[in-house]
Backbone as JSON, one array per atom type, in Angstrom:
{
  "sequence": "XXXXXXXXXXXXXXXXXXXXXXXXXXXXXXXXXXXXXXXXXXXXXXXXXXXXXXXXXXXXXXXXXXXXXXXXXXXXXXXXXXXXXXXXXXXXXXXXXXXXXXXXXXXXXXXXXXXXXXXXXXXXXXXXXXXXXXXXXXXXXXXXXXXXXXXXXXXXXXXXXXXXXXXXXXXXXXXXXXXXXXXXXXXXXXXXXXXXXXXXXXXXXXXXXXXXXXXXXXXXXXXXXXXXXXXXXXXXXXXXXXXXXXXXXXXXXXXXXXX",
  "N": [[93.9, 115.26, 83.18], [93.59, 113.51, 86.26], [92.99, 109.96, 86.37], [91.45, 108.93, 88.46], [90.01, 111.19, 89.29], [88.49, 111.68, 87.02], [86.89, 109.39, 87.11], [85.53, 109.93, 89.46], [84.04, 112.17, 88.72], [82.43, 110.95, 86.85], [80.99, 109.31, 88.52], [79.61, 111.25, 89.94], [78.03, 112.33, 87.9], [76.42, 110.17, 87.41], [75.23, 109.95, 89.85], [73.57, 112.17, 90.37], [71.16, 111.94, 88.68], [70.25, 109.61, 89.88], [69.7, 110.43, 92.47], [67.77, 112.22, 91.92], [65.7, 110.71, 90.91], [63.94, 109.51, 92.95], [62.78, 111.86, 93.76], [61.29, 112.62, 91.6], [59.25, 110.87, 91.74], [57.77, 111.82, 93.78], [55.26, 114.25, 94.78], [56.22, 116.7, 93.72], [56.47, 119.87, 92.17], [57.71, 120.8, 88.9], [59.45, 123.09, 89.11], [60.07, 122.9, 91.86], [61.39, 120.44, 92.0], [63.61, 121.07, 90.44], [64.85, 122.99, 92.09], [65.56, 121.39, 94.29], [67.33, 119.58, 93.09], [69.33, 121.36, 92.4], [70.22, 122.12, 94.91], [71.35, 119.71, 95.78], [73.37, 119.45, 93.87], [74.92, 121.75, 94.38], [75.74, 121.15, 96.97], [77.37, 118.9, 96.6], [79.37, 120.05, 95.04], [80.49, 121.78, 96.88], [81.42, 120.02, 98.71], [83.41, 118.09, 97.69], [84.88, 115.9, 98.55], [83.1, 113.98, 99.22], [82.52, 112.68, 96.87], [84.8, 111.18, 96.49], [84.52, 109.43, 98.62], [82.19, 108.11, 97.86], [83.08, 106.95, 95.49], [85.12, 105.26, 96.48], [83.59, 103.49, 98.0], [82.02, 102.39, 96.01], [83.99, 101.11, 94.45], [84.82, 99.22, 96.31], [82.53, 97.63, 96.6], [82.32, 96.68, 93.98], [84.67, 95.19, 93.8], [84.16, 93.16, 95.65], [81.94, 91.96, 94.42], [83.11, 91.09, 92.02], [84.98, 89.27, 93.01], [83.31, 87.33, 94.12], [82.01, 86.48, 91.82], [84.18, 85.41, 90.44], [84.84, 83.27, 92.15], [82.6, 81.64, 91.85], [82.94, 80.99, 89.16], [85.32, 79.53, 89.32], [84.44, 77.29, 90.76], [82.57, 76.27, 88.93], [84.2, 75.56, 86.78], [86.03, 73.83, 87.85], [87.04, 71.23, 87.39], [88.42, 71.33, 84.92], [90.24, 73.28, 85.62], [91.78, 72.21, 87.76], [92.2, 69.48, 87.33], [92.69, 68.81, 84.71], [94.07, 66.93, 81.98], [95.6, 68.42, 80.36], [97.54, 70.15, 81.29], [100.48, 71.09, 83.19], [101.74, 69.69, 86.16], [103.58, 70.64, 88.91], [105.8, 70.75, 91.78], [104.3, 69.38, 94.66], [102.44, 66.74, 93.67], [100.38, 65.62, 95.13], [99.66, 67.55, 96.89], [98.19, 69.61, 99.52], [97.14, 72.11, 98.96], [96.36, 73.83, 96.02], [97.94, 75.83, 93.6], [97.23, 77.58, 90.79], [98.75, 78.8, 87.92], [98.43, 81.14, 85.35], [100.21, 82.07, 82.56], [102.44, 83.98, 80.44], [105.06, 83.66, 78.18], [106.33, 85.92, 77.3], [105.83, 87.83, 79.11], [106.9, 90.31, 81.19], [106.37, 90.62, 83.91], [105.7, 88.03, 84.58], [108.16, 86.82, 84.34], [109.54, 87.97, 86.49], [107.9, 87.05, 88.52], [108.49, 84.39, 88.56], [110.55, 83.86, 90.37], [109.16, 84.18, 92.76], [107.42, 82.0, 92.65], [109.22, 79.84, 92.61], [110.39, 80.17, 95.14], [108.17, 79.76, 96.82], [107.57, 77.08, 96.26], [109.9, 75.8, 97.13], [109.85, 76.36, 99.85], [107.51, 75.24, 100.72], [106.56, 72.13, 100.98], [104.11, 70.97, 100.61], [102.72, 72.14, 98.62], [100.91, 72.21, 95.66], [101.38, 72.86, 92.27], [99.99, 74.15, 89.36], [100.54, 74.69, 85.99], [99.58, 76.79, 83.4], [99.57, 77.62, 80.06], [99.09, 80.84, 78.74], [98.97, 82.54, 76.26], [99.07, 85.77, 75.39], [100.36, 87.91, 74.37], [101.06, 88.36, 71.69], [102.34, 86.98, 68.53], [104.82, 85.7, 68.93], [104.57, 84.83, 71.57], [102.5, 82.97, 71.3], [103.76, 81.06, 69.65], [105.82, 80.2, 71.4], [104.27, 79.12, 73.44], [103.07, 76.99, 72.1], [105.28, 75.38, 71.65], [105.82, 74.81, 74.33], [103.58, 73.27, 75.11], [104.01, 71.06, 73.46], [106.38, 70.17, 74.61], [105.39, 69.3, 77.06], [103.98, 67.08, 76.17], [105.9, 65.12, 75.76], [106.99, 64.76, 78.19], [105.95, 63.43, 80.85], [106.38, 63.58, 83.57], [106.82, 66.2, 84.29], [109.17, 67.33, 85.13], [111.26, 67.91, 83.29], [109.83, 69.68, 81.78], [109.48, 71.8, 83.59], [112.09, 72.6, 83.91], [112.65, 73.48, 81.29], [110.71, 75.52, 81.24], [111.65, 77.35, 83.17], [114.12, 78.04, 82.03], [113.28, 79.31, 79.66], [111.69, 81.45, 80.59], [113.63, 82.83, 81.99], [115.26, 83.67, 80.0], [116.79, 86.07, 77.76], [115.4, 88.81, 75.89], [112.72, 88.66, 73.42], [110.5, 85.95, 73.62], [110.05, 83.27, 71.34], [109.38, 80.86, 68.75], [111.95, 79.88, 68.01], [113.6, 80.52, 70.21], [112.27, 79.13, 72.2], [112.53, 76.49, 71.34], [115.29, 76.26, 71.55], [115.58, 76.46, 74.32], [114.25, 74.14, 75.03], [115.94, 72.21, 73.94], [118.22, 72.61, 75.51], [117.21, 71.69, 77.88], [117.21, 69.05, 77.51], [115.38, 67.78, 75.81], [113.64, 66.16, 73.06], [113.96, 67.75, 70.23], [113.21, 67.48, 67.54], [110.95, 65.87, 67.74], [109.32, 67.61, 69.16], [108.85, 69.6, 67.23], [107.32, 68.14, 65.45], [105.12, 67.49, 67.05], [104.05, 69.97, 67.58], [102.27, 70.59, 65.59], [100.05, 69.14, 66.16], [96.64, 68.19, 67.02], [96.29, 68.11, 69.73], [97.95, 70.07, 70.85], [96.77, 72.42, 69.88], [94.18, 72.15, 71.04], [94.81, 72.18, 73.77], [95.78, 74.81, 74.21], [93.52, 76.25, 73.5], [91.77, 75.42, 75.5], [92.97, 76.57, 77.81], [92.7, 79.3, 77.19], [89.91, 79.56, 77.09], [89.28, 79.0, 79.77], [90.57, 81.12, 81.08], [89.09, 83.25, 80.08], [86.57, 82.63, 81.13], [87.08, 82.99, 83.82], [87.52, 85.65, 83.91], [90.05, 86.73, 83.57], [92.45, 89.16, 82.88], [95.09, 89.66, 82.45], [98.61, 88.81, 82.81], [101.04, 87.64, 85.2], [98.36, 85.45, 86.25], [96.52, 84.0, 88.92], [94.98, 81.14, 90.45], [94.16, 80.3, 93.61], [93.8, 77.7, 95.84], [90.69, 75.84, 96.2], [87.17, 75.32, 95.47], [84.91, 76.78, 97.83], [86.84, 78.23, 99.1], [88.49, 79.23, 97.21], [90.58, 81.6, 95.54], [90.97, 84.19, 93.25], [93.64, 85.74, 91.71], [95.0, 88.48, 90.15], [97.84, 89.52, 88.49], [101.32, 90.27, 89.3], [101.67, 89.87, 92.35], [103.49, 89.33, 94.31], [105.56, 87.26, 96.47], [104.9, 87.16, 99.23], [102.19, 87.98, 99.38], [101.0, 85.94, 97.87], [101.64, 83.76, 99.47], [100.07, 84.31, 101.7], [97.53, 83.95, 100.58], [97.66, 81.23, 100.03], [97.88, 80.24, 102.62], [95.39, 81.04, 103.62], [93.76, 79.37, 102.12], [94.59, 76.96, 103.15], [94.38, 76.98, 106.01], [92.51, 78.87, 106.68], [93.3, 81.39, 107.51], [95.61, 84.21, 107.35], [98.11, 83.53, 108.33], [99.43, 80.44, 109.06]],
  "CA": [[93.11, 115.08, 84.41], [93.84, 112.18, 86.83], [91.96, 108.96, 86.09], [90.54, 108.8, 89.61], [89.11, 112.34, 89.26], [87.53, 111.42, 85.95], [85.93, 108.41, 87.6], [84.7, 110.6, 90.46], [83.09, 112.99, 87.98], [81.47, 110.03, 86.27], [80.1, 108.91, 89.62], [78.73, 112.39, 90.22], [77.07, 112.41, 86.81], [75.45, 109.09, 87.6], [74.59, 110.12, 91.15], [72.53, 113.19, 90.35], [69.89, 111.37, 88.25], [69.79, 108.62, 90.85], [69.11, 111.16, 93.58], [66.59, 112.94, 91.45], [64.63, 109.78, 90.58], [62.91, 109.45, 93.98], [62.08, 113.14, 93.81], [60.32, 112.64, 90.52], [58.11, 110.03, 92.14], [56.99, 112.58, 94.75], [54.35, 115.23, 94.19], [56.87, 118.0, 93.6], [56.34, 120.51, 90.87], [58.97, 120.84, 88.17], [60.37, 124.06, 89.73], [60.54, 122.39, 93.15], [62.41, 119.41, 91.73], [64.8, 121.77, 89.98], [65.5, 123.6, 93.25], [66.17, 120.32, 95.09], [68.5, 119.09, 92.34], [70.37, 122.38, 92.49], [70.76, 122.03, 96.27], [72.22, 118.53, 95.79], [74.55, 119.77, 93.05], [75.76, 122.71, 95.11], [76.33, 120.48, 98.13], [78.46, 118.06, 96.11], [80.46, 120.91, 94.61], [81.14, 122.34, 98.07], [81.97, 118.89, 99.49], [83.84, 117.1, 96.67], [85.43, 114.69, 99.18], [82.04, 112.96, 99.24], [82.64, 111.9, 95.64], [85.85, 110.19, 96.73], [83.95, 108.4, 99.49], [81.26, 107.31, 97.04], [83.89, 106.15, 94.57], [85.79, 104.2, 97.24], [82.58, 102.49, 98.37], [81.65, 101.72, 94.76], [85.09, 100.2, 94.1], [84.81, 98.13, 97.27], [81.42, 96.74, 96.24], [82.66, 96.03, 92.72], [85.7, 94.19, 94.08], [83.49, 92.03, 96.31], [81.12, 91.3, 93.41], [84.0, 90.4, 91.08], [85.57, 88.14, 93.72], [82.28, 86.29, 94.22], [81.81, 85.96, 90.47], [85.34, 84.57, 90.13], [84.74, 82.03, 92.92], [81.59, 80.8, 91.19], [83.54, 80.49, 87.92], [86.26, 78.49, 89.71], [83.66, 76.09, 91.09], [81.96, 75.76, 87.71], [85.23, 75.02, 85.88], [87.06, 73.26, 88.72], [87.69, 70.03, 86.84], [89.4, 71.77, 83.92], [91.27, 74.08, 86.3], [92.65, 71.48, 88.67], [92.4, 68.07, 87.0], [92.81, 68.59, 83.27], [95.3, 66.3, 81.51], [96.25, 69.34, 79.42], [98.43, 71.12, 81.94], [101.62, 70.5, 83.88], [101.73, 69.8, 87.61], [104.91, 70.6, 89.55], [105.66, 70.78, 93.23], [103.78, 68.12, 95.21], [101.19, 66.39, 92.97], [99.36, 65.26, 96.12], [99.65, 68.63, 97.87], [96.9, 69.95, 100.11], [96.68, 73.36, 98.37], [96.79, 73.99, 94.62], [98.09, 77.16, 93.02], [97.23, 77.53, 89.32], [99.27, 80.03, 87.33], [98.29, 81.42, 83.92], [101.39, 82.86, 82.27], [102.86, 84.22, 79.06], [106.52, 83.65, 78.18], [106.84, 87.25, 77.0], [105.35, 88.74, 80.15], [107.97, 90.69, 82.1], [105.94, 90.36, 85.28], [105.8, 86.58, 84.78], [109.58, 86.52, 84.54], [109.88, 88.32, 87.87], [107.1, 86.22, 89.41], [109.07, 83.04, 88.62], [111.28, 83.75, 91.64], [108.15, 83.98, 93.81], [106.93, 80.63, 92.55], [110.3, 78.95, 93.04], [110.51, 80.3, 96.59], [107.01, 79.12, 97.44], [107.7, 75.63, 96.12], [111.01, 75.34, 97.97], [109.51, 76.51, 101.27], [106.25, 74.57, 101.05], [106.53, 70.81, 100.33], [102.73, 70.52, 100.43], [102.09, 72.98, 97.6], [100.73, 71.67, 94.3], [101.37, 73.97, 91.33], [99.51, 73.84, 88.01], [101.0, 75.71, 85.04], [98.74, 76.86, 82.2], [100.0, 78.61, 79.07], [98.07, 81.84, 78.44], [99.72, 83.43, 75.37], [98.23, 86.92, 75.03], [101.21, 89.04, 74.0], [101.5, 88.35, 70.31], [102.64, 85.74, 67.82], [105.93, 85.03, 69.59], [104.03, 84.15, 72.75], [101.75, 81.79, 70.84], [104.75, 80.07, 69.22], [106.48, 79.66, 72.59], [103.29, 78.3, 74.15], [102.91, 75.75, 71.34], [106.45, 74.57, 71.98], [105.66, 74.36, 75.72], [102.62, 72.15, 75.15], [104.7, 69.91, 72.86], [107.3, 69.69, 75.64], [104.57, 68.54, 78.01], [103.56, 65.81, 75.57], [106.96, 64.11, 75.86], [107.53, 64.73, 79.56], [104.81, 63.22, 81.74], [106.74, 63.87, 84.96], [106.82, 67.64, 84.51], [110.48, 67.81, 85.57], [111.94, 68.56, 82.17], [109.02, 70.84, 81.41], [109.76, 72.92, 84.49], [113.44, 73.05, 83.55], [112.43, 74.27, 80.08], [109.91, 76.68, 81.63], [112.53, 78.3, 83.85], [115.11, 78.52, 81.06], [112.66, 80.24, 78.71], [111.31, 82.67, 81.3], [114.85, 83.54, 82.4], [116.01, 84.07, 78.82], [116.74, 87.48, 77.36], [114.72, 89.11, 74.64], [111.37, 88.16, 73.21], [110.36, 84.51, 73.39], [109.38, 82.85, 70.12], [109.61, 79.44, 68.49], [113.38, 79.56, 68.01], [114.13, 80.56, 71.58], [111.63, 78.06, 72.95], [113.17, 75.23, 70.93], [116.63, 76.26, 72.12], [115.43, 76.15, 75.74], [113.88, 72.73, 75.11], [117.14, 71.42, 73.68], [119.07, 72.72, 76.7], [116.59, 70.9, 78.94], [117.37, 67.63, 77.18], [114.19, 67.25, 75.14], [113.75, 65.79, 71.65], [113.47, 68.91, 69.49], [112.54, 67.02, 66.32], [109.61, 65.43, 68.14], [108.56, 68.81, 69.51], [108.4, 70.25, 66.0], [106.21, 67.34, 64.9], [103.96, 67.57, 67.94], [103.48, 71.32, 67.56], [101.18, 70.64, 64.61], [99.0, 68.19, 66.55], [95.39, 68.72, 67.56], [96.41, 68.22, 71.19], [98.53, 71.38, 71.16], [95.72, 73.43, 69.63], [93.12, 71.98, 72.03], [95.33, 72.59, 75.07], [95.81, 76.27, 74.29], [92.12, 76.71, 73.48], [91.22, 75.17, 76.83], [93.49, 77.59, 78.71], [92.1, 80.59, 76.83], [88.5, 79.53, 77.53], [89.26, 79.09, 81.22], [90.94, 82.49, 81.45], [87.95, 84.11, 79.77], [85.51, 82.33, 82.09], [87.47, 83.54, 85.12], [87.66, 87.09, 83.81], [91.46, 87.11, 83.68], [92.79, 90.14, 81.85], [96.52, 89.92, 82.45], [99.5, 87.75, 83.3], [100.51, 86.34, 85.59], [97.14, 85.37, 87.04], [96.56, 82.8, 89.75], [93.85, 80.64, 91.23], [94.75, 79.68, 94.8], [92.78, 76.96, 96.56], [89.58, 75.31, 95.41], [85.87, 75.38, 96.11], [84.5, 78.05, 98.44], [88.03, 78.93, 99.57], [89.32, 79.63, 96.08], [90.82, 83.03, 95.38], [91.56, 84.53, 91.96], [94.57, 86.85, 91.88], [95.53, 88.95, 88.87], [99.03, 90.35, 88.61], [102.48, 89.8, 90.07], [101.43, 90.48, 93.67], [104.61, 89.05, 95.19], [105.54, 85.99, 97.2], [104.22, 87.28, 100.52], [100.75, 88.0, 99.16], [100.6, 84.6, 97.45], [101.72, 82.88, 100.64], [98.88, 84.57, 102.52], [96.39, 83.3, 99.92], [97.85, 79.79, 100.25], [97.53, 79.99, 104.02], [93.94, 81.16, 103.74], [93.17, 78.13, 101.59], [95.0, 75.82, 103.96], [93.92, 76.99, 107.4], [91.5, 79.88, 106.9], [93.84, 82.66, 107.97], [96.8, 84.63, 106.6], [99.28, 82.86, 108.87], [99.05, 79.12, 109.62]],
  "C": [[93.33, 113.68, 84.95], [92.67, 111.24, 86.59], [90.96, 108.88, 87.23], [89.55, 109.96, 89.65], [88.06, 112.17, 88.17], [86.46, 110.44, 86.4], [85.0, 109.04, 88.63], [83.65, 111.47, 89.79], [82.01, 112.12, 87.34], [80.47, 109.56, 87.31], [79.11, 110.02, 89.92], [77.64, 112.5, 89.16], [75.99, 111.34, 86.94], [74.64, 109.29, 88.87], [73.43, 111.09, 91.11], [71.2, 112.66, 89.82], [69.33, 110.37, 89.25], [69.14, 109.29, 92.05], [67.8, 111.83, 93.16], [65.41, 112.0, 91.19], [63.56, 109.67, 91.65], [62.11, 110.74, 94.07], [60.99, 113.19, 92.75], [59.07, 111.86, 90.87], [57.23, 110.75, 93.16], [56.11, 113.61, 94.02], [54.97, 116.62, 94.2], [56.59, 118.56, 92.22], [57.7, 120.53, 90.19], [59.92, 121.89, 88.75], [60.92, 123.58, 91.07], [61.62, 121.33, 92.97], [63.71, 120.06, 91.27], [65.57, 122.39, 91.12], [66.23, 122.54, 94.09], [67.42, 119.78, 94.4], [69.65, 120.09, 92.43], [71.03, 122.36, 93.87], [71.75, 120.86, 96.35], [73.51, 118.82, 95.03], [75.49, 120.71, 93.79], [76.46, 122.05, 96.28], [77.52, 119.62, 97.7], [79.65, 118.9, 95.67], [81.22, 121.5, 95.79], [81.82, 121.25, 98.92], [82.44, 117.78, 98.55], [84.43, 115.84, 97.28], [84.39, 113.59, 99.26], [82.11, 112.07, 97.99], [83.71, 110.82, 95.8], [85.33, 109.06, 97.62], [83.01, 107.49, 98.72], [82.04, 106.4, 96.11], [84.57, 105.0, 95.29], [84.81, 103.1, 97.6], [82.14, 101.7, 97.14], [82.71, 100.7, 94.36], [85.11, 98.99, 95.02], [83.71, 97.11, 96.92], [81.71, 95.99, 94.95], [83.69, 94.93, 92.93], [85.09, 92.94, 94.72], [82.67, 91.24, 95.29], [81.97, 90.51, 92.43], [84.63, 89.17, 91.73], [84.56, 86.99, 93.82], [82.02, 85.66, 92.86], [82.94, 85.02, 90.08], [85.27, 83.24, 90.88], [83.71, 81.08, 92.31], [82.15, 80.2, 89.9], [84.54, 79.38, 88.22], [85.53, 77.19, 90.02], [83.08, 75.45, 89.83], [82.97, 75.04, 86.82], [86.34, 74.31, 86.66], [87.77, 72.06, 88.11], [88.75, 70.4, 85.82], [90.54, 72.54, 84.56], [92.29, 73.21, 87.02], [93.02, 70.07, 88.21], [92.56, 67.78, 85.51], [94.11, 67.86, 82.94], [96.12, 67.23, 80.63], [97.01, 70.45, 80.13], [99.54, 70.36, 82.66], [101.47, 70.73, 85.38], [103.16, 69.68, 88.12], [104.72, 70.8, 91.05], [105.21, 69.41, 93.71], [102.46, 67.78, 94.53], [100.05, 66.04, 93.91], [99.21, 66.35, 97.18], [98.25, 68.98, 98.36], [96.32, 71.27, 99.61], [97.23, 73.44, 96.95], [96.85, 75.45, 94.25], [98.18, 76.99, 91.5], [97.76, 78.87, 88.81], [99.01, 80.05, 85.82], [99.41, 82.4, 83.56], [101.62, 83.01, 80.78], [104.38, 84.33, 79.08], [107.13, 85.0, 77.82], [106.38, 88.29, 78.02], [106.49, 89.04, 81.13], [107.62, 90.42, 83.55], [106.0, 88.86, 85.59], [107.24, 86.17, 85.04], [110.0, 86.82, 85.98], [109.14, 87.43, 88.87], [107.63, 84.78, 89.5], [109.83, 82.84, 89.93], [110.33, 83.53, 92.81], [107.69, 82.53, 93.83], [107.99, 79.63, 93.03], [110.46, 78.98, 94.56], [109.37, 79.62, 97.33], [107.14, 77.6, 97.4], [108.8, 75.08, 97.03], [110.64, 75.35, 99.45], [108.31, 75.68, 101.69], [106.16, 73.22, 100.32], [105.12, 70.27, 100.1], [101.99, 71.31, 99.35], [102.07, 72.28, 96.24], [100.59, 72.85, 93.34], [100.96, 73.47, 89.94], [99.9, 75.0, 87.1], [100.16, 75.65, 83.77], [99.24, 77.98, 81.29], [98.83, 79.54, 78.73], [98.71, 82.9, 77.54], [98.86, 84.59, 74.84], [99.05, 88.09, 74.48], [101.82, 88.91, 72.61], [101.9, 86.98, 69.78], [103.8, 84.98, 68.47], [105.48, 84.26, 70.81], [103.27, 82.89, 72.37], [102.71, 80.7, 70.4], [105.42, 79.4, 70.42], [105.54, 78.74, 73.37], [103.06, 76.98, 73.43], [104.09, 74.81, 71.59], [106.29, 73.98, 73.39], [104.69, 73.19, 75.82], [103.26, 70.9, 74.55], [105.73, 69.33, 73.81], [106.55, 68.82, 76.64], [104.2, 67.16, 77.47], [104.63, 64.73, 75.69], [107.58, 64.03, 77.25], [106.37, 64.64, 80.55], [105.12, 63.59, 83.19], [106.66, 65.36, 85.29], [108.18, 68.2, 84.87], [111.22, 68.53, 84.45], [111.15, 69.78, 81.69], [109.38, 72.03, 82.29], [111.17, 73.47, 84.26], [113.35, 73.95, 82.32], [111.74, 75.59, 80.41], [110.79, 77.75, 82.27], [113.56, 78.88, 82.89], [114.5, 79.57, 80.14], [112.25, 81.54, 79.39], [112.52, 83.5, 81.71], [115.67, 84.04, 81.21], [115.85, 85.54, 78.49], [115.99, 87.64, 76.05], [113.35, 88.45, 74.57], [111.38, 86.65, 72.94], [109.6, 84.27, 72.09], [109.7, 81.37, 69.91], [111.09, 79.08, 68.61], [113.94, 79.52, 69.42], [113.53, 79.46, 72.44], [112.25, 76.71, 72.6], [114.58, 75.14, 71.5], [116.58, 75.91, 73.6], [115.07, 74.68, 75.94], [115.1, 71.83, 74.89], [118.07, 71.45, 74.89], [118.53, 71.88, 77.85], [116.62, 69.41, 78.64], [116.19, 66.99, 76.5], [114.47, 66.99, 73.65], [113.13, 66.9, 70.8], [112.73, 68.49, 68.22], [111.12, 66.56, 66.63], [108.74, 66.63, 68.5], [108.01, 69.47, 68.26], [107.27, 69.47, 65.34], [104.95, 67.53, 65.74], [103.3, 68.94, 67.93], [102.3, 71.44, 66.6], [100.0, 69.77, 65.0], [97.76, 68.91, 67.08], [95.49, 68.93, 69.07], [96.99, 69.57, 71.59], [97.47, 72.46, 70.99], [94.63, 73.34, 70.71], [93.56, 72.44, 73.41], [95.31, 74.11, 75.23], [94.4, 76.85, 74.28], [91.48, 76.53, 74.84], [91.67, 76.25, 77.82], [92.85, 78.95, 78.45], [90.64, 80.66, 77.26], [88.4, 79.67, 79.04], [89.56, 80.51, 81.68], [89.78, 83.44, 81.19], [86.82, 83.89, 80.78], [85.8, 82.93, 83.46], [87.63, 85.06, 85.1], [89.09, 87.58, 83.93], [91.81, 88.06, 82.54], [94.27, 90.49, 81.83], [97.3, 88.73, 82.96], [100.57, 88.37, 84.18], [99.18, 86.49, 86.32], [97.13, 84.03, 87.75], [95.16, 82.44, 90.25], [94.48, 79.88, 92.39], [93.64, 78.99, 95.59], [91.66, 76.53, 95.64], [88.28, 75.49, 96.18], [85.57, 76.76, 96.67], [85.69, 78.87, 98.9], [88.92, 79.45, 98.45], [89.44, 81.15, 96.0], [91.49, 83.25, 94.03], [92.39, 85.79, 92.14], [95.13, 87.22, 90.52], [96.73, 89.85, 89.13], [100.11, 89.73, 89.47], [102.44, 90.45, 91.45], [102.55, 90.22, 94.66], [104.42, 87.79, 96.01], [104.74, 86.07, 98.5], [102.71, 87.24, 100.37], [100.24, 86.62, 98.73], [100.63, 83.63, 98.62], [100.51, 83.08, 101.55], [97.65, 83.9, 101.91], [96.46, 81.78, 100.11], [97.46, 79.42, 101.68], [96.03, 80.08, 104.25], [93.24, 79.9, 103.24], [93.45, 76.94, 102.49], [94.38, 75.81, 105.35], [92.92, 78.11, 107.71], [91.98, 81.2, 107.45], [95.16, 82.94, 107.27], [98.07, 83.96, 107.07], [98.83, 81.54, 109.5], [99.98, 78.75, 110.78]]
}
């Protein structure tokens, strides 16, 4: 049975008691209430498209509520999101709009979304990009993220980090410690220092911070983005494509989809 139909049936199951509740408060006898409930049930069965309308309206309200909740979470955690010393900033550090990306090196969608990010940065010299490791796809992802944080520790400019970042995301197969170290070496980083730094408290604290932020924002997949700040912030989950991200950036910059 299709998932949407199952959800519609669930809505119907929840709807009938909700409709019946006001009836119970009236001075109807039990047989009268039963007749009214049967009328409602028969009407819904004869007009099942109403369930789709109810479901669509419910989903719309839930989406609005989740968006508002996410915006409040962004405001509450704005300092850690946008100004933490435990992430990498690329693009224009003084840019007028910030795009925060939570990613996993083993996420296929993140690999494809890298092209979107590169295109946005090349086309928009005023875009500030914050990269946060969000390793959720197993031990290999955690190992690769630990290497990435250690890379950040020896590259304050973010240039070598982004080189490493692109090499690892563009690599074939599953990312793990070995592949991450190989990408770091290709990017010209001190691999011996990386291996030492991987055991540091700073690496552990950095990853814990990213995971706490993702949980606070309700992120359940990668890539996930926060575009803009304050009341204009927008949380986006999934590889929505360059065009959709550009519209979010424009909304943050000038209040409309096209600036």
